C-alpha positions in Angstrom: 0.1 0.0 -0.2 1.2 3.3 -1.4 1.4 6.4 1.4 -0.1 9.7 -0.2 2.1 12.2 0.4 0.9 15.8 2.7 -0.3 18.1 -0.4 0.3 22.5 -0.7 -3.9 22.2 0.6 -2.7 20.3 3.6 0.6 21.6 4.1 -0.6 26.0 4.5 -3.8 24.9 6.7 -1.5 23.7 9.4 1.0 26.5 9.3 -2.5 28.6 9.2 -4.2 27.1 12.1 -0.2 27.3 14.0 -0.5 30.5 12.7 -3.3 31.7 14.5 -3.2 29.7 17.7 0.4 31.4 18.5 -1.4 34.8 18.1 -3.0 33.5 21.6 1.1 33.3 23.6 1.3 35.2 26.3 3.5 38.3 25.5 5.4 40.6 28.4 6.3 43.7 27.3 9.9 44.5 27.3 9.8 47.7 29.4 9.2 45.2 32.2 12.5 43.0 31.6 14.2 46.6 31.4 16.0 47.4 34.7 19.3 48.6 35.7 22.2 49.8 33.3 22.1 47.8 30.5 24.7 45.6 28.9 27.2 46.6 27.0 30.2 44.6 25.3 32.0 42.7 28.4 28.7 41.9 29.5 27.6 40.4 25.6 31.1 38.8 25.9 30.2 37.0 29.0 27.1 35.7 28.0 28.2 34.3 25.1 31.2 32.5 27.0 28.1 31.1 29.7 26.3 30.2 27.4 26.0 26.8 27.1 26.0 26.4 30.8 22.9 29.1 30.5 21.2 26.9 27.8 21.3 23.7 29.6 19.7 25.9 33.3 17.3 27.1 31.3 15.7 24.0 29.8 15.0 23.4 33.6 14.7 26.9 35.6 12.8 29.8 34.2 14.5 32.6 35.3 17.8 32.0 33.5 17.7 33.3 29.9 19.9 33.0 27.2 20.4 35.8 26.4 20.3 39.2 28.2 17.2 41.4 26.8 18.4 44.7 28.6 21.5 45.7 26.4 22.5 48.3 24.5 22.1 47.0 20.8 25.1 46.1 18.7 28.1 46.1 21.1 26.8 43.8 23.6 25.6 41.7 20.1 28.6 42.1 18.8 30.2 40.8 22.1 27.5 38.2 22.8 28.9 36.3 19.2 32.8 36.9 19.9 32.5 34.8 23.2 30.2 32.3 21.8 32.9 32.3 18.7 36.1 31.8 21.8 34.7 28.2 22.3 34.0 27.5 19.5 37.9 28.5 18.1 39.3 27.9 21.0 38.4 23.9 21.1 39.4 23.9 17.1 42.6 25.1 17.2 43.3 22.9 20.8 42.4 19.9 18.7 44.9 20.6 16.4 
């Protein structure tokens, strides 16, 4: 017996249903999360370095986040990517 593949119509209906269902999600305003001074480059660098540990912790605890909402934008992002890259490129060089 040959199985019938999903048609574009069925996939479109499923995606529409998921899109409509996501509209019911609870949304917290960003202003409620922002307090104190925003994190800058060094905060992003540190958060990038500890990202693997933060990810594992975020699976078990709701108050642990991988990325700081209260940041200053581009410099925080640059530090985060650089910090995450330290782990990747450092382990690559150690393997040689």
